[in-house]
mmCIF file as Biopython writes it, N, C-alpha, C and O atoms, coordinates in Angstrom:
data_model
#
loop_
_atom_site.group_PDB
_atom_site.id
_atom_site.type_symbol
_atom_site.label_atom_id
_atom_site.label_alt_id
_atom_site.label_comp_id
_atom_site.label_asym_id
_atom_site.label_entity_id
_atom_site.label_seq_id
_atom_site.pdbx_PDB_ins_code
_atom_site.Cartn_x
_atom_site.Cartn_y
_atom_site.Cartn_z
_atom_site.occupancy
_atom_site.B_iso_or_equiv
_atom_site.auth_seq_id
_atom_site.auth_asym_id
_atom_site.pdbx_PDB_model_num
ATOM 1   N N  . MET A ? 1  ? 124.865 119.309 111.532 1.0 0.0 1  A 1 
ATOM 2   C CA . MET A ? 1  ? 124.725 117.908 111.160 1.0 0.0 1  A 1 
ATOM 3   C C  . MET A ? 1  ? 124.542 117.823 109.642 1.0 0.0 1  A 1 
ATOM 4   O O  . MET A ? 1  ? 123.655 118.483 109.101 1.0 0.0 1  A 1 
ATOM 5   N N  . PRO A ? 2  ? 125.348 117.037 108.950 1.0 0.0 2  A 1 
ATOM 6   C CA . PRO A ? 2  ? 125.228 116.947 107.484 1.0 0.0 2  A 1 
ATOM 7   C C  . PRO A ? 2  ? 124.022 116.122 107.062 1.0 0.0 2  A 1 
ATOM 8   O O  . PRO A ? 2  ? 123.487 115.319 107.826 1.0 0.0 2  A 1 
ATOM 9   N N  . ARG A ? 3  ? 123.621 116.345 105.838 1.0 0.0 3  A 1 
ATOM 10  C CA . ARG A ? 3  ? 122.509 115.578 105.279 1.0 0.0 3  A 1 
ATOM 11  C C  . ARG A ? 3  ? 122.964 114.146 105.005 1.0 0.0 3  A 1 
ATOM 12  O O  . ARG A ? 3  ? 124.125 113.899 104.678 1.0 0.0 3  A 1 
ATOM 13  N N  . GLU A ? 4  ? 122.037 113.222 105.145 1.0 0.0 4  A 1 
ATOM 14  C CA . GLU A ? 4  ? 122.325 111.804 104.929 1.0 0.0 4  A 1 
ATOM 15  C C  . GLU A ? 4  ? 121.797 111.388 103.559 1.0 0.0 4  A 1 
ATOM 16  O O  . GLU A ? 4  ? 120.696 111.781 103.174 1.0 0.0 4  A 1 
ATOM 17  N N  . ILE A ? 5  ? 122.573 110.599 102.825 1.0 0.0 5  A 1 
ATOM 18  C CA . ILE A ? 5  ? 122.139 110.085 101.529 1.0 0.0 5  A 1 
ATOM 19  C C  . ILE A ? 5  ? 121.293 108.845 101.771 1.0 0.0 5  A 1 
ATOM 20  O O  . ILE A ? 5  ? 121.712 107.927 102.477 1.0 0.0 5  A 1 
ATOM 21  N N  . VAL A ? 6  ? 120.082 108.820 101.175 1.0 0.0 6  A 1 
ATOM 22  C CA . VAL A ? 6  ? 119.181 107.680 101.331 1.0 0.0 6  A 1 
ATOM 23  C C  . VAL A ? 6  ? 118.828 107.129 99.954  1.0 0.0 6  A 1 
ATOM 24  O O  . VAL A ? 6  ? 118.877 107.850 98.958  1.0 0.0 6  A 1 
ATOM 25  N N  . ILE A ? 7  ? 118.473 105.849 99.905  1.0 0.0 7  A 1 
ATOM 26  C CA . ILE A ? 7  ? 118.115 105.161 98.667  1.0 0.0 7  A 1 
ATOM 27  C C  . ILE A ? 7  ? 116.619 104.915 98.674  1.0 0.0 7  A 1 
ATOM 28  O O  . ILE A ? 7  ? 116.059 104.500 99.688  1.0 0.0 7  A 1 
ATOM 29  N N  . LEU A ? 8  ? 115.960 105.172 97.528  1.0 0.0 8  A 1 
ATOM 30  C CA . LEU A ? 8  ? 114.529 104.931 97.395  1.0 0.0 8  A 1 
ATOM 31  C C  . LEU A ? 8  ? 114.311 103.660 96.585  1.0 0.0 8  A 1 
ATOM 32  O O  . LEU A ? 8  ? 114.859 103.512 95.492  1.0 0.0 8  A 1 
ATOM 33  N N  . GLU A ? 9  ? 113.511 102.747 97.123  1.0 0.0 9  A 1 
ATOM 34  C CA . GLU A ? 9  ? 113.256 101.455 96.486  1.0 0.0 9  A 1 
ATOM 35  C C  . GLU A ? 9  ? 111.801 101.376 96.042  1.0 0.0 9  A 1 
ATOM 36  O O  . GLU A ? 9  ? 110.895 101.760 96.781  1.0 0.0 9  A 1 
ATOM 37  N N  . CYS A ? 10 ? 111.584 100.875 94.831  1.0 0.0 10 A 1 
ATOM 38  C CA . CYS A ? 10 ? 110.235 100.681 94.300  1.0 0.0 10 A 1 
ATOM 39  C C  . CYS A ? 10 ? 109.538 99.592  95.109  1.0 0.0 10 A 1 
ATOM 40  O O  . CYS A ? 10 ? 110.130 98.549  95.385  1.0 0.0 10 A 1 
ATOM 41  N N  . THR A ? 11 ? 108.275 99.830  95.493  1.0 0.0 11 A 1 
ATOM 42  C CA . THR A ? 11 ? 107.549 98.847  96.299  1.0 0.0 11 A 1 
ATOM 43  C C  . THR A ? 11 ? 107.011 97.698  95.458  1.0 0.0 11 A 1 
ATOM 44  O O  . THR A ? 11 ? 106.655 96.657  96.010  1.0 0.0 11 A 1 
ATOM 45  N N  . GLU A ? 12 ? 106.942 97.856  94.137  1.0 0.0 12 A 1 
ATOM 46  C CA . GLU A ? 12 ? 106.402 96.792  93.282  1.0 0.0 12 A 1 
ATOM 47  C C  . GLU A ? 12 ? 107.489 95.868  92.739  1.0 0.0 12 A 1 
ATOM 48  O O  . GLU A ? 12 ? 107.363 94.647  92.839  1.0 0.0 12 A 1 
ATOM 49  N N  . CYS A ? 13 ? 108.559 96.432  92.161  1.0 0.0 13 A 1 
ATOM 50  C CA . CYS A ? 13 ? 109.598 95.573  91.577  1.0 0.0 13 A 1 
ATOM 51  C C  . CYS A ? 13 ? 110.803 95.393  92.503  1.0 0.0 13 A 1 
ATOM 52  O O  . CYS A ? 13 ? 111.691 94.594  92.206  1.0 0.0 13 A 1 
ATOM 53  N N  . LYS A ? 14 ? 110.845 96.125  93.625  1.0 0.0 14 A 1 
ATOM 54  C CA . LYS A ? 14 ? 111.904 96.024  94.648  1.0 0.0 14 A 1 
ATOM 55  C C  . LYS A ? 14 ? 113.280 96.461  94.154  1.0 0.0 14 A 1 
ATOM 56  O O  . LYS A ? 14 ? 114.293 96.095  94.750  1.0 0.0 14 A 1 
ATOM 57  N N  . ARG A ? 15 ? 113.328 97.231  93.083  1.0 0.0 15 A 1 
ATOM 58  C CA . ARG A ? 15 ? 114.617 97.742  92.605  1.0 0.0 15 A 1 
ATOM 59  C C  . ARG A ? 15 ? 114.867 99.116  93.208  1.0 0.0 15 A 1 
ATOM 60  O O  . ARG A ? 15 ? 113.933 99.866  93.492  1.0 0.0 15 A 1 
ATOM 61  N N  . ARG A ? 16 ? 116.131 99.429  93.396  1.0 0.0 16 A 1 
ATOM 62  C CA . ARG A ? 16 ? 116.513 100.701 94.003  1.0 0.0 16 A 1 
ATOM 63  C C  . ARG A ? 16 ? 116.858 101.680 92.886  1.0 0.0 16 A 1 
ATOM 64  O O  . ARG A ? 16 ? 117.954 101.636 92.327  1.0 0.0 16 A 1 
ATOM 65  N N  . ASN A ? 17 ? 115.915 102.561 92.566  1.0 0.0 17 A 1 
ATOM 66  C CA . ASN A ? 17 ? 116.007 103.411 91.389  1.0 0.0 17 A 1 
ATOM 67  C C  . ASN A ? 17 ? 116.523 104.819 91.658  1.0 0.0 17 A 1 
ATOM 68  O O  . ASN A ? 17 ? 117.120 105.424 90.767  1.0 0.0 17 A 1 
ATOM 69  N N  . TYR A ? 18 ? 116.315 105.357 92.844  1.0 0.0 18 A 1 
ATOM 70  C CA . TYR A ? 18 ? 116.622 106.754 93.115  1.0 0.0 18 A 1 
ATOM 71  C C  . TYR A ? 18 ? 117.427 106.901 94.393  1.0 0.0 18 A 1 
ATOM 72  O O  . TYR A ? 18 ? 117.334 106.075 95.302  1.0 0.0 18 A 1 
ATOM 73  N N  . THR A ? 19 ? 118.227 107.975 94.450  1.0 0.0 19 A 1 
ATOM 74  C CA . THR A ? 19 ? 118.888 108.381 95.682  1.0 0.0 19 A 1 
ATOM 75  C C  . THR A ? 19 ? 118.513 109.825 95.945  1.0 0.0 19 A 1 
ATOM 76  O O  . THR A ? 19 ? 118.251 110.584 95.012  1.0 0.0 19 A 1 
ATOM 77  N N  . THR A ? 20 ? 118.488 110.204 97.208  1.0 0.0 20 A 1 
ATOM 78  C CA . THR A ? 20 ? 118.193 111.574 97.594  1.0 0.0 20 A 1 
ATOM 79  C C  . THR A ? 20 ? 118.866 111.843 98.931  1.0 0.0 20 A 1 
ATOM 80  O O  . THR A ? 20 ? 119.438 110.938 99.538  1.0 0.0 20 A 1 
ATOM 81  N N  . LYS A ? 21 ? 118.800 113.078 99.385  1.0 0.0 21 A 1 
ATOM 82  C CA . LYS A ? 21 ? 119.383 113.452 100.666 1.0 0.0 21 A 1 
ATOM 83  C C  . LYS A ? 21 ? 118.268 113.882 101.605 1.0 0.0 21 A 1 
ATOM 84  O O  . LYS A ? 21 ? 117.241 114.403 101.170 1.0 0.0 21 A 1 
ATOM 85  N N  . LYS A ? 22 ? 118.481 113.660 102.901 1.0 0.0 22 A 1 
ATOM 86  C CA . LYS A ? 22 ? 117.506 114.124 103.881 1.0 0.0 22 A 1 
ATOM 87  C C  . LYS A ? 22 ? 118.210 114.541 105.155 1.0 0.0 22 A 1 
ATOM 88  O O  . LYS A ? 22 ? 119.294 114.056 105.477 1.0 0.0 22 A 1 
ATOM 89  N N  . GLU A ? 23 ? 117.573 115.447 105.869 1.0 0.0 23 A 1 
ATOM 90  C CA . GLU A ? 23 ? 118.047 115.916 107.158 1.0 0.0 23 A 1 
ATOM 91  C C  . GLU A ? 23 ? 117.319 115.104 108.227 1.0 0.0 23 A 1 
ATOM 92  O O  . GLU A ? 23 ? 116.109 115.256 108.392 1.0 0.0 23 A 1 
ATOM 93  N N  . LYS A ? 24 ? 118.032 114.247 108.956 1.0 0.0 24 A 1 
ATOM 94  C CA . LYS A ? 24 ? 117.398 113.341 109.918 1.0 0.0 24 A 1 
ATOM 95  C C  . LYS A ? 24 ? 116.713 114.093 111.056 1.0 0.0 24 A 1 
ATOM 96  O O  . LYS A ? 24 ? 115.736 113.602 111.621 1.0 0.0 24 A 1 
ATOM 97  N N  . ARG A ? 25 ? 117.212 115.268 111.393 1.0 0.0 25 A 1 
ATOM 98  C CA . ARG A ? 25 ? 116.632 116.033 112.493 1.0 0.0 25 A 1 
ATOM 99  C C  . ARG A ? 25 ? 115.229 116.528 112.130 1.0 0.0 25 A 1 
ATOM 100 O O  . ARG A ? 25 ? 114.344 116.552 112.985 1.0 0.0 25 A 1 
ATOM 101 N N  . ASN A ? 26 ? 115.015 116.927 110.852 1.0 0.0 26 A 1 
ATOM 102 C CA . ASN A ? 26 ? 113.723 117.459 110.427 1.0 0.0 26 A 1 
ATOM 103 C C  . ASN A ? 26 ? 112.750 116.362 110.017 1.0 0.0 26 A 1 
ATOM 104 O O  . ASN A ? 26 ? 111.543 116.520 110.200 1.0 0.0 26 A 1 
ATOM 105 N N  . THR A ? 27 ? 113.245 115.250 109.465 1.0 0.0 27 A 1 
ATOM 106 C CA . THR A ? 27 ? 112.390 114.151 109.007 1.0 0.0 27 A 1 
ATOM 107 C C  . THR A ? 27 ? 112.885 112.844 109.611 1.0 0.0 27 A 1 
ATOM 108 O O  . THR A ? 27 ? 113.623 112.103 108.961 1.0 0.0 27 A 1 
ATOM 109 N N  . PRO A ? 28 ? 112.488 112.554 110.846 1.0 0.0 28 A 1 
ATOM 110 C CA . PRO A ? 28 ? 112.990 111.344 111.499 1.0 0.0 28 A 1 
ATOM 111 C C  . PRO A ? 28 ? 112.418 110.054 110.916 1.0 0.0 28 A 1 
ATOM 112 O O  . PRO A ? 28 ? 113.052 109.004 111.016 1.0 0.0 28 A 1 
ATOM 113 N N  . GLY A ? 29 ? 111.230 110.114 110.308 1.0 0.0 29 A 1 
ATOM 114 C CA . GLY A ? 29 ? 110.614 108.916 109.736 1.0 0.0 29 A 1 
ATOM 115 C C  . GLY A ? 29 ? 111.188 108.586 108.368 1.0 0.0 29 A 1 
ATOM 116 O O  . GLY A ? 29 ? 112.066 109.285 107.862 1.0 0.0 29 A 1 
ATOM 117 N N  . ARG A ? 30 ? 110.679 107.509 107.776 1.0 0.0 30 A 1 
ATOM 118 C CA . ARG A ? 30 ? 111.135 107.107 106.441 1.0 0.0 30 A 1 
ATOM 119 C C  . ARG A ? 30 ? 110.408 107.908 105.372 1.0 0.0 30 A 1 
ATOM 120 O O  . ARG A ? 30 ? 109.226 108.221 105.509 1.0 0.0 30 A 1 
ATOM 121 N N  . LEU A ? 31 ? 111.134 108.238 104.299 1.0 0.0 31 A 1 
ATOM 122 C CA . LEU A ? 31 ? 110.549 108.991 103.196 1.0 0.0 31 A 1 
ATOM 123 C C  . LEU A ? 31 ? 109.751 108.076 102.285 1.0 0.0 31 A 1 
ATOM 124 O O  . LEU A ? 31 ? 110.082 106.902 102.119 1.0 0.0 31 A 1 
ATOM 125 N N  . GLU A ? 32 ? 108.685 108.631 101.688 1.0 0.0 32 A 1 
ATOM 126 C CA . GLU A ? 32 ? 107.883 107.918 100.692 1.0 0.0 32 A 1 
ATOM 127 C C  . GLU A ? 32 ? 107.537 108.903 99.584  1.0 0.0 32 A 1 
ATOM 128 O O  . GLU A ? 32 ? 107.029 109.991 99.854  1.0 0.0 32 A 1 
ATOM 129 N N  . PHE A ? 33 ? 107.811 108.525 98.342  1.0 0.0 33 A 1 
ATOM 130 C CA . PHE A ? 33 ? 107.503 109.363 97.191  1.0 0.0 33 A 1 
ATOM 131 C C  . PHE A ? 33 ? 106.830 108.530 96.119  1.0 0.0 33 A 1 
ATOM 132 O O  . PHE A ? 33 ? 107.077 107.330 96.005  1.0 0.0 33 A 1 
ATOM 133 N N  . SER A ? 34 ? 105.975 109.174 95.329  1.0 0.0 34 A 1 
ATOM 134 C CA . SER A ? 34 ? 105.438 108.538 94.134  1.0 0.0 34 A 1 
ATOM 135 C C  . SER A ? 34 ? 106.347 108.967 92.988  1.0 0.0 34 A 1 
ATOM 136 O O  . SER A ? 34 ? 106.310 110.121 92.562  1.0 0.0 34 A 1 
ATOM 137 N N  . LYS A ? 35 ? 107.160 108.042 92.491  1.0 0.0 35 A 1 
ATOM 138 C CA . LYS A ? 35 ? 108.139 108.338 91.446  1.0 0.0 35 A 1 
ATOM 139 C C  . LYS A ? 35 ? 107.938 107.375 90.282  1.0 0.0 35 A 1 
ATOM 140 O O  . LYS A ? 35 ? 107.288 106.339 90.417  1.0 0.0 35 A 1 
ATOM 141 N N  . TYR A ? 36 ? 108.513 107.738 89.129  1.0 0.0 36 A 1 
ATOM 142 C CA . TYR A ? 36 ? 108.407 106.900 87.940  1.0 0.0 36 A 1 
ATOM 143 C C  . TYR A ? 36 ? 109.408 105.751 88.020  1.0 0.0 36 A 1 
ATOM 144 O O  . TYR A ? 36 ? 110.591 105.972 88.280  1.0 0.0 36 A 1 
ATOM 145 N N  . CYS A ? 37 ? 108.936 104.529 87.798  1.0 0.0 37 A 1 
ATOM 146 C CA . CYS A ? 37 ? 109.794 103.341 87.755  1.0 0.0 37 A 1 
ATOM 147 C C  . CYS A ? 37 ? 109.958 102.943 86.294  1.0 0.0 37 A 1 
ATOM 148 O O  . CYS A ? 37 ? 108.979 102.588 85.639  1.0 0.0 37 A 1 
ATOM 149 N N  . LYS A ? 38 ? 111.184 102.997 85.775  1.0 0.0 38 A 1 
ATOM 150 C CA . LYS A ? 38 ? 111.403 102.688 84.361  1.0 0.0 38 A 1 
ATOM 151 C C  . LYS A ? 38 ? 111.245 101.203 84.060  1.0 0.0 38 A 1 
ATOM 152 O O  . LYS A ? 38 ? 111.046 100.825 82.906  1.0 0.0 38 A 1 
ATOM 153 N N  . PHE A ? 39 ? 111.330 100.360 85.081  1.0 0.0 39 A 1 
ATOM 154 C CA . PHE A ? 39 ? 111.163 98.923  84.868  1.0 0.0 39 A 1 
ATOM 155 C C  . PHE A ? 39 ? 109.688 98.534  84.815  1.0 0.0 39 A 1 
ATOM 156 O O  . PHE A ? 39 ? 109.305 97.637  84.063  1.0 0.0 39 A 1 
ATOM 157 N N  . GLU A ? 40 ? 108.862 99.208  85.613  1.0 0.0 40 A 1 
ATOM 158 C CA . GLU A ? 40 ? 107.416 98.972  85.607  1.0 0.0 40 A 1 
ATOM 159 C C  . GLU A ? 40 ? 106.705 99.847  84.567  1.0 0.0 40 A 1 
ATOM 160 O O  . GLU A ? 40 ? 105.564 99.573  84.192  1.0 0.0 40 A 1 
ATOM 161 N N  . ARG A ? 41 ? 107.383 100.890 84.110  1.0 0.0 41 A 1 
ATOM 162 C CA . ARG A ? 41 ? 106.849 101.864 83.148  1.0 0.0 41 A 1 
ATOM 163 C C  . ARG A ? 41 ? 105.597 102.570 83.655  1.0 0.0 41 A 1 
ATOM 164 O O  . ARG A ? 41 ? 104.643 102.786 82.907  1.0 0.0 41 A 1 
ATOM 165 N N  . LYS A ? 42 ? 105.615 102.927 84.941  1.0 0.0 42 A 1 
ATOM 166 C CA . LYS A ? 42 ? 104.512 103.679 85.531  1.0 0.0 42 A 1 
ATOM 167 C C  . LYS A ? 42 ? 104.978 104.295 86.845  1.0 0.0 42 A 1 
ATOM 168 O O  . LYS A ? 42 ? 106.044 103.954 87.358  1.0 0.0 42 A 1 
ATOM 169 N N  . HIS A ? 43 ? 104.175 105.199 87.382  1.0 0.0 43 A 1 
ATOM 170 C CA . HIS A ? 43 ? 104.469 105.789 88.674  1.0 0.0 43 A 1 
ATOM 171 C C  . HIS A ? 43 ? 104.103 104.793 89.771  1.0 0.0 43 A 1 
ATOM 172 O O  . HIS A ? 43 ? 103.003 104.240 89.786  1.0 0.0 43 A 1 
ATOM 173 N N  . THR A ? 44 ? 105.042 104.576 90.686  1.0 0.0 44 A 1 
ATOM 174 C CA . THR A ? 44 ? 104.822 103.663 91.802  1.0 0.0 44 A 1 
ATOM 175 C C  . THR A ? 44 ? 105.319 104.324 93.078  1.0 0.0 44 A 1 
ATOM 176 O O  . THR A ? 44 ? 106.021 105.334 93.029  1.0 0.0 44 A 1 
ATOM 177 N N  . LEU A ? 45 ? 104.958 103.760 94.206  1.0 0.0 45 A 1 
ATOM 178 C CA . LEU A ? 45 ? 105.414 104.257 95.489  1.0 0.0 45 A 1 
ATOM 179 C C  . LEU A ? 45 ? 106.852 103.796 95.722  1.0 0.0 45 A 1 
ATOM 180 O O  . LEU A ? 45 ? 107.159 102.610 95.604  1.0 0.0 45 A 1 
ATOM 181 N N  . HIS A ? 46 ? 107.727 104.743 96.052  1.0 0.0 46 A 1 
ATOM 182 C CA . HIS A ? 46 ? 109.121 104.441 96.373  1.0 0.0 46 A 1 
ATOM 183 C C  . HIS A ? 46 ? 109.342 104.788 97.841  1.0 0.0 46 A 1 
ATOM 184 O O  . HIS A ? 46 ? 109.016 105.891 98.279  1.0 0.0 46 A 1 
ATOM 185 N N  . LYS A ? 47 ? 109.896 103.843 98.601  1.0 0.0 47 A 1 
ATOM 186 C CA . LYS A ? 47 ? 110.136 104.042 100.020 1.0 0.0 47 A 1 
ATOM 187 C C  . LYS A ? 47 ? 111.628 104.051 100.305 1.0 0.0 47 A 1 
ATOM 188 O O  . LYS A ? 47 ? 112.424 103.458 99.577  1.0 0.0 47 A 1 
ATOM 189 N N  . GLU A ? 48 ? 111.985 104.736 101.380 1.0 0.0 48 A 1 
ATOM 190 C CA . GLU A ? 48 ? 113.381 104.822 101.803 1.0 0.0 48 A 1 
ATOM 191 C C  . GLU A ? 48 ? 113.873 103.461 102.295 1.0 0.0 48 A 1 
ATOM 192 O O  . GLU A ? 48 ? 113.183 102.776 103.049 1.0 0.0 48 A 1 
ATOM 193 N N  . ARG A ? 49 ? 115.067 103.083 101.860 1.0 0.0 49 A 1 
ATOM 194 C CA . ARG A ? 49 ? 115.704 101.837 102.277 1.0 0.0 49 A 1 
ATOM 195 C C  . ARG A ? 49 ? 117.090 102.151 102.820 1.0 0.0 49 A 1 
ATOM 196 O O  . ARG A ? 49 ? 117.666 103.195 102.513 1.0 0.0 49 A 1 
ATOM 197 N N  . SER A ? 50 ? 117.619 101.244 103.626 1.0 0.0 50 A 1 
ATOM 198 C CA . SER A ? 50 ? 118.973 101.420 104.132 1.0 0.0 50 A 1 
ATOM 199 C C  . SER A ? 50 ? 119.977 101.022 103.058 1.0 0.0 50 A 1 
ATOM 200 O O  . SER A ? 50 ? 119.636 100.337 102.095 1.0 0.0 50 A 1 
ATOM 201 N N  . LYS A ? 51 ? 121.207 101.458 103.236 1.0 0.0 51 A 1 
ATOM 202 C CA . LYS A ? 51 ? 122.241 101.200 102.228 1.0 0.0 51 A 1 
ATOM 203 C C  . LYS A ? 51 ? 122.642 99.755  102.190 1.0 0.0 51 A 1 
ATOM 204 O O  . LYS A ? 51 ? 123.502 99.374  101.395 1.0 0.0 51 A 1 
#
């Protein structure tokens, strides 16, 4: 099964800043990362969104 490309959206400004890949079989839930948001100029929580 190939990896799926997912989009990470900032929870504060709602912009989609990052893309990454994930294996749905190993991580069935939604991804959450603390990443840098260049629009907010700080680290914020980024959650997986659909395309």
